[in-house]
All heavy atoms as TSV, in Angstrom:
chain	resi	resn	atom	element	x	y	z
A	1	MET	N	N	2.290	-77.020	36.435
A	1	MET	CA	C	3.427	-76.929	35.540
A	1	MET	C	C	3.547	-75.512	34.989
A	1	MET	O	O	2.570	-74.784	34.899
A	1	MET	CB	C	3.263	-77.910	34.381
A	1	MET	CG	C	3.330	-79.363	34.805
A	1	MET	SD	S	3.442	-80.481	33.395
A	1	MET	CE	C	5.046	-80.080	32.793
A	2	GLY	N	N	4.739	-75.182	34.593
A	2	GLY	CA	C	4.955	-73.868	34.007
A	2	GLY	C	C	5.160	-72.800	35.057
A	2	GLY	O	O	5.286	-73.070	36.244
A	3	ARG	N	N	5.171	-71.577	34.587
A	3	ARG	CA	C	5.396	-70.428	35.461
A	3	ARG	C	C	4.154	-70.167	36.301
A	3	ARG	O	O	3.032	-70.240	35.800
A	3	ARG	CB	C	5.714	-69.216	34.604
A	3	ARG	CG	C	6.058	-67.977	35.398
A	3	ARG	CD	C	6.324	-66.823	34.497
A	3	ARG	NE	N	5.056	-66.399	33.919
A	3	ARG	CZ	C	4.887	-65.336	33.169
A	3	ARG	NH1	N	5.891	-64.585	32.863
A	3	ARG	NH2	N	3.713	-65.024	32.685
A	4	PRO	N	N	4.334	-69.813	37.574
A	4	PRO	CA	C	3.172	-69.459	38.398
A	4	PRO	C	C	2.464	-68.238	37.814
A	4	PRO	O	O	3.112	-67.380	37.202
A	4	PRO	CB	C	3.776	-69.118	39.761
A	4	PRO	CG	C	5.165	-69.625	39.737
A	4	PRO	CD	C	5.577	-69.738	38.303
A	5	PRO	N	N	1.165	-68.143	37.987
A	5	PRO	CA	C	0.425	-66.992	37.461
A	5	PRO	C	C	0.928	-65.684	38.061
A	5	PRO	O	O	1.310	-65.624	39.226
A	5	PRO	CB	C	-1.011	-67.245	37.888
A	5	PRO	CG	C	-1.080	-68.669	38.301
A	5	PRO	CD	C	0.302	-69.091	38.677
A	6	LEU	N	N	0.923	-64.640	37.242
A	6	LEU	CA	C	1.296	-63.308	37.712
A	6	LEU	C	C	0.116	-62.668	38.436
A	6	LEU	O	O	-1.046	-62.990	38.148
A	6	LEU	CB	C	1.689	-62.425	36.526
A	6	LEU	CG	C	2.961	-62.800	35.790
A	6	LEU	CD1	C	3.085	-61.979	34.520
A	6	LEU	CD2	C	4.173	-62.594	36.668
A	7	PRO	N	N	0.386	-61.714	39.321
A	7	PRO	CA	C	-0.716	-60.958	39.928
A	7	PRO	C	C	-1.490	-60.204	38.833
A	7	PRO	O	O	-0.921	-59.880	37.785
A	7	PRO	CB	C	-0.013	-59.973	40.858
A	7	PRO	CG	C	1.397	-60.415	40.964
A	7	PRO	CD	C	1.685	-61.293	39.798
A	8	ASP	N	N	-2.748	-59.938	39.082
A	8	ASP	CA	C	-3.585	-59.247	38.091
A	8	ASP	C	C	-2.943	-57.958	37.585
A	8	ASP	O	O	-3.052	-57.624	36.413
A	8	ASP	CB	C	-4.962	-58.919	38.673
A	8	ASP	CG	C	-5.838	-60.150	38.798
A	8	ASP	OD1	O	-5.541	-61.176	38.136
A	8	ASP	OD2	O	-6.827	-60.092	39.557
A	9	SER	N	N	-2.248	-57.240	38.464
A	9	SER	CA	C	-1.671	-55.952	38.078
A	9	SER	C	C	-0.501	-56.098	37.097
A	9	SER	O	O	-0.100	-55.127	36.478
A	9	SER	CB	C	-1.194	-55.203	39.324
A	9	SER	OG	O	-0.172	-55.950	39.976
A	10	GLU	N	N	0.046	-57.309	36.960
A	10	GLU	CA	C	1.196	-57.527	36.080
A	10	GLU	C	C	0.858	-58.357	34.843
A	10	GLU	O	O	1.718	-58.580	34.002
A	10	GLU	CB	C	2.317	-58.215	36.852
A	10	GLU	CG	C	2.891	-57.371	37.966
A	10	GLU	CD	C	3.982	-58.093	38.724
A	10	GLU	OE1	O	4.712	-58.889	38.105
A	10	GLU	OE2	O	4.099	-57.872	39.938
A	11	ARG	N	N	-0.367	-58.811	34.725
A	11	ARG	CA	C	-0.758	-59.656	33.595
A	11	ARG	C	C	-0.995	-58.822	32.346
A	11	ARG	O	O	-1.572	-57.744	32.391
A	11	ARG	CB	C	-2.045	-60.410	33.913
A	11	ARG	CG	C	-1.861	-61.485	34.918
A	11	ARG	CD	C	-3.132	-62.266	35.091
A	11	ARG	NE	N	-2.981	-63.150	36.242
A	11	ARG	CZ	C	-3.979	-63.684	36.891
A	11	ARG	NH1	N	-5.224	-63.440	36.514
A	11	ARG	NH2	N	-3.750	-64.463	37.919
A	12	SER	N	N	-0.557	-59.367	31.235
A	12	SER	CA	C	-0.843	-58.727	29.947
A	12	SER	C	C	-2.181	-59.248	29.445
A	12	SER	O	O	-2.488	-60.429	29.569
A	12	SER	CB	C	0.252	-59.057	28.933
A	12	SER	OG	O	1.474	-58.509	29.350
A	13	ASP	N	N	-2.969	-58.366	28.871
A	13	ASP	CA	C	-4.280	-58.787	28.392
A	13	ASP	C	C	-4.500	-58.435	26.923
A	13	ASP	O	O	-5.601	-58.487	26.419
A	13	ASP	CB	C	-5.387	-58.191	29.255
A	13	ASP	CG	C	-5.355	-56.672	29.276
A	13	ASP	OD1	O	-4.513	-56.080	28.594
A	13	ASP	OD2	O	-6.178	-56.078	29.994
A	14	SER	N	N	-3.416	-58.092	26.231
A	14	SER	CA	C	-3.522	-57.714	24.835
A	14	SER	C	C	-2.256	-58.146	24.106
A	14	SER	O	O	-1.217	-58.346	24.726
A	14	SER	CB	C	-3.712	-56.201	24.743
A	14	SER	OG	O	-4.146	-55.826	23.475
A	15	GLN	N	N	-2.353	-58.290	22.790
A	15	GLN	CA	C	-1.208	-58.703	21.983
A	15	GLN	C	C	-1.005	-57.760	20.811
A	15	GLN	O	O	-1.957	-57.146	20.330
A	15	GLN	CB	C	-1.417	-60.108	21.399
A	15	GLN	CG	C	-1.436	-61.204	22.399
A	15	GLN	CD	C	-1.564	-62.558	21.715
A	15	GLN	OE1	O	-1.678	-62.661	20.500
A	15	GLN	NE2	N	-1.543	-63.609	22.523
A	16	ILE	N	N	0.242	-57.677	20.361
A	16	ILE	CA	C	0.588	-56.970	19.133
A	16	ILE	C	C	1.282	-57.983	18.240
A	16	ILE	O	O	2.214	-58.661	18.671
A	16	ILE	CB	C	1.565	-55.796	19.409
A	16	ILE	CG1	C	0.926	-54.766	20.318
A	16	ILE	CG2	C	2.028	-55.181	18.100
A	16	ILE	CD1	C	1.885	-53.673	20.766
A	17	GLN	N	N	0.849	-58.093	17.009
A	17	GLN	CA	C	1.503	-58.980	16.055
A	17	GLN	C	C	1.965	-58.157	14.866
A	17	GLN	O	O	1.219	-57.324	14.353
A	17	GLN	CB	C	0.549	-60.071	15.568
A	17	GLN	CG	C	0.164	-61.046	16.652
A	17	GLN	CD	C	-0.731	-62.144	16.126
A	17	GLN	OE1	O	-1.435	-61.972	15.139
A	17	GLN	NE2	N	-0.697	-63.273	16.798
A	18	LEU	N	N	3.192	-58.391	14.450
A	18	LEU	CA	C	3.750	-57.694	13.296
A	18	LEU	C	C	4.243	-58.712	12.290
A	18	LEU	O	O	4.954	-59.647	12.652
A	18	LEU	CB	C	4.944	-56.816	13.716
A	18	LEU	CG	C	4.673	-55.708	14.709
A	18	LEU	CD1	C	5.986	-55.096	15.172
A	18	LEU	CD2	C	3.804	-54.653	14.072
A	19	ARG	N	N	3.906	-58.535	11.039
A	19	ARG	CA	C	4.461	-59.363	9.979
A	19	ARG	C	C	5.578	-58.552	9.345
A	19	ARG	O	O	5.370	-57.417	8.928
A	19	ARG	CB	C	3.394	-59.715	8.943
A	19	ARG	CG	C	2.338	-60.644	9.528
A	19	ARG	CD	C	1.344	-61.093	8.485
A	19	ARG	NE	N	1.962	-61.791	7.359
A	19	ARG	CZ	C	2.270	-63.091	7.347
A	19	ARG	NH1	N	2.050	-63.824	8.418
A	19	ARG	NH2	N	2.803	-63.640	6.284
A	20	VAL	N	N	6.764	-59.134	9.322
A	20	VAL	CA	C	7.935	-58.441	8.790
A	20	VAL	C	C	8.718	-59.385	7.888
A	20	VAL	O	O	8.557	-60.596	7.945
A	20	VAL	CB	C	8.858	-57.926	9.923
A	20	VAL	CG1	C	8.146	-56.908	10.791
A	20	VAL	CG2	C	9.379	-59.061	10.779
A	21	THR	N	N	9.572	-58.799	7.083
A	21	THR	CA	C	10.457	-59.625	6.263
A	21	THR	C	C	11.528	-60.248	7.155
A	21	THR	O	O	11.819	-59.748	8.251
A	21	THR	CB	C	11.157	-58.787	5.174
A	21	THR	OG1	O	11.979	-57.813	5.829
A	21	THR	CG2	C	10.153	-58.106	4.253
A	22	ARG	N	N	12.102	-61.333	6.691
A	22	ARG	CA	C	13.181	-61.995	7.429
A	22	ARG	C	C	14.348	-61.034	7.640
A	22	ARG	O	O	14.962	-61.001	8.703
A	22	ARG	CB	C	13.628	-63.235	6.667
A	22	ARG	CG	C	14.639	-64.060	7.424
A	22	ARG	CD	C	14.888	-65.374	6.741
A	22	ARG	NE	N	13.659	-66.157	6.815
A	22	ARG	CZ	C	13.305	-67.091	5.957
A	22	ARG	NH1	N	14.084	-67.389	4.950
A	22	ARG	NH2	N	12.181	-67.750	6.094
A	23	LYS	N	N	14.635	-60.212	6.629
A	23	LYS	CA	C	15.745	-59.253	6.720
A	23	LYS	C	C	15.498	-58.230	7.830
A	23	LYS	O	O	16.389	-57.923	8.617
A	23	LYS	CB	C	15.905	-58.550	5.369
A	23	LYS	CG	C	17.056	-57.589	5.312
A	23	LYS	CD	C	17.181	-56.987	3.918
A	23	LYS	CE	C	18.306	-55.978	3.859
A	23	LYS	NZ	N	18.444	-55.396	2.519
A	24	ARG	N	N	14.277	-57.717	7.909
A	24	ARG	CA	C	13.943	-56.728	8.942
A	24	ARG	C	C	14.007	-57.365	10.328
A	24	ARG	O	O	14.580	-56.791	11.258
A	24	ARG	CB	C	12.555	-56.150	8.694
A	24	ARG	CG	C	12.145	-55.129	9.747
A	24	ARG	CD	C	10.829	-54.494	9.425
A	24	ARG	NE	N	11.106	-53.360	8.544
A	24	ARG	CZ	C	10.181	-52.563	8.039
A	24	ARG	NH1	N	8.908	-52.771	8.291
A	24	ARG	NH2	N	10.520	-51.558	7.272
A	25	LYS	N	N	13.445	-58.561	10.474
A	25	LYS	CA	C	13.496	-59.232	11.769
A	25	LYS	C	C	14.940	-59.486	12.173
A	25	LYS	O	O	15.310	-59.297	13.333
A	25	LYS	CB	C	12.726	-60.549	11.746
A	25	LYS	CG	C	12.738	-61.238	13.096
A	25	LYS	CD	C	11.986	-62.551	13.101
A	25	LYS	CE	C	12.121	-63.216	14.460
A	25	LYS	NZ	N	11.507	-64.539	14.473
A	26	GLY	N	N	15.762	-59.898	11.226
A	26	GLY	CA	C	17.175	-60.130	11.521
A	26	GLY	C	C	17.857	-58.888	12.051
A	26	GLY	O	O	18.647	-58.951	12.991
A	27	ALA	N	N	17.540	-57.746	11.450
A	27	ALA	CA	C	18.117	-56.478	11.906
A	27	ALA	C	C	17.669	-56.181	13.336
A	27	ALA	O	O	18.466	-55.735	14.169
A	27	ALA	CB	C	17.726	-55.342	10.970
A	28	TYR	N	N	16.400	-56.434	13.640
A	28	TYR	CA	C	15.878	-56.204	14.986
A	28	TYR	C	C	16.545	-57.140	15.993
A	28	TYR	O	O	16.924	-56.721	17.087
A	28	TYR	CB	C	14.365	-56.412	15.031
A	28	TYR	CG	C	13.533	-55.434	14.233
A	28	TYR	CD1	C	12.184	-55.685	14.016
A	28	TYR	CD2	C	14.064	-54.271	13.685
A	28	TYR	CE1	C	11.393	-54.811	13.297
A	28	TYR	CE2	C	13.274	-53.393	12.954
A	28	TYR	CZ	C	11.939	-53.664	12.773
A	28	TYR	OH	O	11.148	-52.803	12.062
A	29	VAL	N	N	16.683	-58.402	15.635
A	29	VAL	CA	C	17.299	-59.385	16.526
A	29	VAL	C	C	18.760	-59.011	16.794
A	29	VAL	O	O	19.232	-59.084	17.935
A	29	VAL	CB	C	17.182	-60.812	15.952
A	29	VAL	CG1	C	18.037	-61.800	16.722
A	29	VAL	CG2	C	15.725	-61.262	15.943
A	30	ARG	N	N	19.483	-58.582	15.760
A	30	ARG	CA	C	20.881	-58.168	15.956
A	30	ARG	C	C	20.969	-56.958	16.875
A	30	ARG	O	O	21.842	-56.885	17.745
A	30	ARG	CB	C	21.555	-57.888	14.616
A	30	ARG	CG	C	21.902	-59.153	13.851
A	30	ARG	CD	C	22.751	-58.875	12.627
A	30	ARG	NE	N	22.112	-58.006	11.639
A	30	ARG	CZ	C	21.215	-58.413	10.744
A	30	ARG	NH1	N	20.852	-59.682	10.683
A	30	ARG	NH2	N	20.695	-57.558	9.890
A	31	ALA	N	N	20.066	-56.000	16.693
A	31	ALA	CA	C	20.068	-54.812	17.554
A	31	ALA	C	C	19.790	-55.203	19.008
A	31	ALA	O	O	20.436	-54.688	19.926
A	31	ALA	CB	C	19.023	-53.806	17.066
A	32	ALA	N	N	18.852	-56.109	19.215
A	32	ALA	CA	C	18.545	-56.581	20.572
A	32	ALA	C	C	19.744	-57.309	21.164
A	32	ALA	O	O	20.096	-57.101	22.331
A	32	ALA	CB	C	17.316	-57.487	20.552
A	33	SER	N	N	20.378	-58.139	20.363
A	33	SER	CA	C	21.536	-58.910	20.838
A	33	SER	C	C	22.680	-57.994	21.263
A	33	SER	O	O	23.364	-58.268	22.251
A	33	SER	CB	C	22.027	-59.863	19.755
A	33	SER	OG	O	21.067	-60.862	19.516
A	34	LYS	N	N	22.894	-56.918	20.531
A	34	LYS	CA	C	23.954	-55.974	20.877
A	34	LYS	C	C	23.730	-55.378	22.263
A	34	LYS	O	O	24.674	-55.020	22.954
A	34	LYS	CB	C	24.039	-54.842	19.853
A	34	LYS	CG	C	24.677	-55.258	18.551
A	34	LYS	CD	C	24.723	-54.092	17.587
A	34	LYS	CE	C	25.266	-54.520	16.234
A	34	LYS	NZ	N	25.258	-53.418	15.264
A	35	LYS	N	N	22.463	-55.257	22.656
A	35	LYS	CA	C	22.133	-54.708	23.976
A	35	LYS	C	C	21.900	-55.817	25.003
A	35	LYS	O	O	21.450	-55.547	26.110
A	35	LYS	CB	C	20.891	-53.827	23.869
A	35	LYS	CG	C	21.122	-52.590	23.001
A	35	LYS	CD	C	19.927	-51.685	22.997
A	35	LYS	CE	C	19.980	-50.839	24.252
A	35	LYS	NZ	N	18.897	-49.849	24.312
A	36	LYS	N	N	22.191	-57.063	24.590
A	36	LYS	CA	C	21.996	-58.232	25.458
A	36	LYS	C	C	20.554	-58.312	25.952
A	36	LYS	O	O	20.293	-58.544	27.141
A	36	LYS	CB	C	22.983	-58.231	26.615
A	36	LYS	CG	C	24.430	-58.316	26.161
A	36	LYS	CD	C	25.371	-58.514	27.312
A	36	LYS	CE	C	26.834	-58.515	26.968
A	36	LYS	NZ	N	27.306	-58.846	25.706
A	37	GLN	N	N	19.618	-58.095	25.024
A	37	GLN	CA	C	18.193	-58.147	25.340
A	37	GLN	C	C	17.515	-59.176	24.448
A	37	GLN	O	O	18.008	-59.501	23.374
A	37	GLN	CB	C	17.521	-56.797	25.081
A	37	GLN	CG	C	17.954	-55.683	25.991
A	37	GLN	CD	C	17.253	-54.384	25.639
A	37	GLN	OE1	O	17.225	-53.982	24.484
A	37	GLN	NE2	N	16.701	-53.727	26.633
A	38	THR	N	N	16.364	-59.637	24.896
A	38	THR	CA	C	15.517	-60.437	24.016
A	38	THR	C	C	14.879	-59.487	23.008
A	38	THR	O	O	14.840	-58.257	23.219
A	38	THR	CB	C	14.397	-61.142	24.801
A	38	THR	OG1	O	13.555	-60.139	25.395
A	38	THR	CG2	C	14.962	-62.068	25.869
A	39	LEU	N	N	14.371	-60.043	21.944
A	39	LEU	CA	C	13.685	-59.211	20.959
A	39	LEU	C	C	12.484	-58.508	21.589
A	39	LEU	O	O	12.258	-57.318	21.351
A	39	LEU	CB	C	13.250	-60.055	19.757
A	39	LEU	CG	C	12.501	-59.333	18.650
A	39	LEU	CD1	C	13.306	-58.157	18.111
A	39	LEU	CD2	C	12.145	-60.303	17.532
A	40	ALA	N	N	11.746	-59.226	22.427
A	40	ALA	CA	C	10.575	-58.619	23.074
A	40	ALA	C	C	10.989	-57.447	23.967
A	40	ALA	O	O	10.369	-56.376	23.922
A	40	ALA	CB	C	9.818	-59.663	23.885
A	41	ALA	N	N	12.028	-57.637	24.772
A	41	ALA	CA	C	12.481	-56.561	25.664
A	41	ALA	C	C	12.951	-55.357	24.858
A	41	ALA	O	O	12.670	-54.210	25.214
A	41	ALA	CB	C	13.601	-57.069	26.577
A	42	TRP	N	N	13.666	-55.615	23.765
A	42	TRP	CA	C	14.146	-54.535	22.910
A	42	TRP	C	C	12.962	-53.778	22.302
A	42	TRP	O	O	12.953	-52.540	22.256
A	42	TRP	CB	C	15.049	-55.110	21.825
A	42	TRP	CG	C	15.634	-54.095	20.918
A	42	TRP	CD1	C	16.751	-53.352	21.128
A	42	TRP	CD2	C	15.132	-53.702	19.630
A	42	TRP	NE1	N	16.979	-52.518	20.038
A	42	TRP	CE2	C	15.991	-52.721	19.119
A	42	TRP	CE3	C	14.045	-54.088	18.877
A	42	TRP	CZ2	C	15.786	-52.124	17.879
A	42	TRP	CZ3	C	13.838	-53.496	17.637
A	42	TRP	CH2	C	14.709	-52.525	17.157
A	43	CYS	N	N	11.958	-54.513	21.849
A	43	CYS	CA	C	10.763	-53.878	21.263
A	43	CYS	C	C	10.036	-53.026	22.307
A	43	CYS	O	O	9.640	-51.893	22.017
A	43	CYS	CB	C	9.814	-54.931	20.702
A	43	CYS	SG	S	10.379	-55.703	19.183
A	44	PHE	N	N	9.851	-53.578	23.510
A	44	PHE	CA	C	9.195	-52.799	24.567
A	44	PHE	C	C	9.947	-51.502	24.816
A	44	PHE	O	O	9.346	-50.429	24.912
A	44	PHE	CB	C	9.121	-53.585	25.881
A	44	PHE	CG	C	8.029	-54.626	25.916
A	44	PHE	CD1	C	8.314	-55.898	26.376
A	44	PHE	CD2	C	6.745	-54.336	25.528
A	44	PHE	CE1	C	7.331	-56.862	26.435
A	44	PHE	CE2	C	5.742	-55.290	25.569
A	44	PHE	CZ	C	6.045	-56.560	26.033
A	45	GLU	N	N	11.265	-51.592	24.937
A	45	GLU	CA	C	12.072	-50.399	25.213
A	45	GLU	C	C	11.927	-49.369	24.096
A	45	GLU	O	O	11.702	-48.179	24.353
A	45	GLU	CB	C	13.536	-50.803	25.383
A	45	GLU	CG	C	14.429	-49.656	25.789
A	45	GLU	CD	C	15.857	-50.117	26.007
A	45	GLU	OE1	O	16.130	-50.687	27.074
A	45	GLU	OE2	O	16.697	-49.914	25.102
A	46	ALA	N	N	12.049	-49.816	22.856
A	46	ALA	CA	C	11.972	-48.899	21.713
A	46	ALA	C	C	10.575	-48.287	21.583
A	46	ALA	O	O	10.435	-47.072	21.396
A	46	ALA	CB	C	12.355	-49.633	20.427
A	47	LEU	N	N	9.550	-49.112	21.705
A	47	LEU	CA	C	8.181	-48.612	21.557
A	47	LEU	C	C	7.796	-47.681	22.703
A	47	LEU	O	O	7.149	-46.646	22.485
A	47	LEU	CB	C	7.197	-49.782	21.461
A	47	LEU	CG	C	7.319	-50.635	20.198
A	47	LEU	CD1	C	6.487	-51.900	20.321
A	47	LEU	CD2	C	6.917	-49.838	18.966
A	48	ASP	N	N	8.183	-48.054	23.920
A	48	ASP	CA	C	7.884	-47.193	25.074
A	48	ASP	C	C	8.570	-45.837	24.932
A	48	ASP	O	O	7.966	-44.794	25.191
A	48	ASP	CB	C	8.312	-47.861	26.379
A	48	ASP	CG	C	7.446	-49.057	26.755
A	48	ASP	OD1	O	6.392	-49.275	26.116
A	48	ASP	OD2	O	7.837	-49.780	27.690
A	49	LYS	N	N	9.824	-45.863	24.509
A	49	LYS	CA	C	10.583	-44.608	24.352
A	49	LYS	C	C	9.925	-43.712	23.303
A	49	LYS	O	O	9.718	-42.517	23.535
A	49	LYS	CB	C	12.021	-44.921	23.962
A	49	LYS	CG	C	12.875	-43.695	23.759
A	49	LYS	CD	C	14.282	-44.068	23.354
A	49	LYS	CE	C	15.098	-42.821	23.065
A	49	LYS	NZ	N	16.427	-43.133	22.557
A	50	GLU	N	N	9.616	-44.269	22.159
A	50	GLU	CA	C	9.040	-43.475	21.069
A	50	GLU	C	C	7.639	-42.976	21.366
A	50	GLU	O	O	7.237	-41.914	20.907
A	50	GLU	CB	C	9.039	-44.284	19.761
A	50	GLU	CG	C	10.417	-44.493	19.194
A	50	GLU	CD	C	11.112	-43.184	18.842
A	50	GLU	OE1	O	10.484	-42.276	18.265
A	50	GLU	OE2	O	12.305	-43.055	19.160
A	51	SER	N	N	6.887	-43.734	22.153
A	51	SER	CA	C	5.504	-43.353	22.440
A	51	SER	C	C	5.366	-42.471	23.684
A	51	SER	O	O	4.316	-41.878	23.912
A	51	SER	CB	C	4.645	-44.606	22.640
A	51	SER	OG	O	5.021	-45.279	23.836
A	52	GLY	N	N	6.426	-42.435	24.498
A	52	GLY	CA	C	6.347	-41.688	25.744
A	52	GLY	C	C	5.619	-42.448	26.839
A	52	GLY	O	O	5.273	-41.882	27.880
A	53	TYR	N	N	5.406	-43.743	26.625
A	53	TYR	CA	C	4.704	-44.575	27.612
A	53	TYR	C	C	5.535	-44.697	28.874
A	53	TYR	O	O	6.732	-44.952	28.835
A	53	TYR	CB	C	4.449	-45.971	27.053
A	53	TYR	CG	C	3.856	-46.912	28.068
A	53	TYR	CD1	C	2.512	-46.845	28.423
A	53	TYR	CD2	C	4.648	-47.864	28.705
A	53	TYR	CE1	C	1.988	-47.710	29.354
A	53	TYR	CE2	C	4.128	-48.730	29.647
A	53	TYR	CZ	C	2.795	-48.647	29.969
A	53	TYR	OH	O	2.271	-49.499	30.907
A	54	VAL	N	N	4.875	-44.490	30.026
A	54	VAL	CA	C	5.513	-44.666	31.320
A	54	VAL	C	C	4.654	-45.648	32.106
A	54	VAL	O	O	3.433	-45.439	32.265
A	54	VAL	CB	C	5.609	-43.330	32.093
A	54	VAL	CG1	C	6.220	-43.554	33.468
A	54	VAL	CG2	C	6.415	-42.315	31.298
A	55	GLU	N	N	5.271	-46.720	32.577
A	55	GLU	CA	C	4.532	-47.753	33.317
A	55	GLU	C	C	4.151	-47.224	34.694
A	55	GLU	O	O	4.933	-46.536	35.335
A	55	GLU	CB	C	5.404	-48.999	33.460
A	55	GLU	CG	C	4.622	-50.215	33.861
A	55	GLU	CD	C	5.419	-51.487	33.703
A	55	GLU	OE1	O	6.368	-51.501	32.903
A	55	GLU	OE2	O	5.092	-52.457	34.387
A	56	GLY	N	N	2.949	-47.629	35.106
A	56	GLY	CA	C	2.559	-47.290	36.477
A	56	GLY	C	C	1.443	-46.389	36.595
A	56	GLY	O	O	0.663	-45.794	36.266
């Protein structure tokens, strides 16, 4: 059941948790929605851009 396992090279092995106010989360969700993204995808894009992270 569920999604088939990802290959080892694509599996995530760490988590980030943020505690935020409802107002801040709402602002993030609205920003993601404007770009037709999930909140997670929007966060990845923003964090990767600001950090200079390049996958691969």
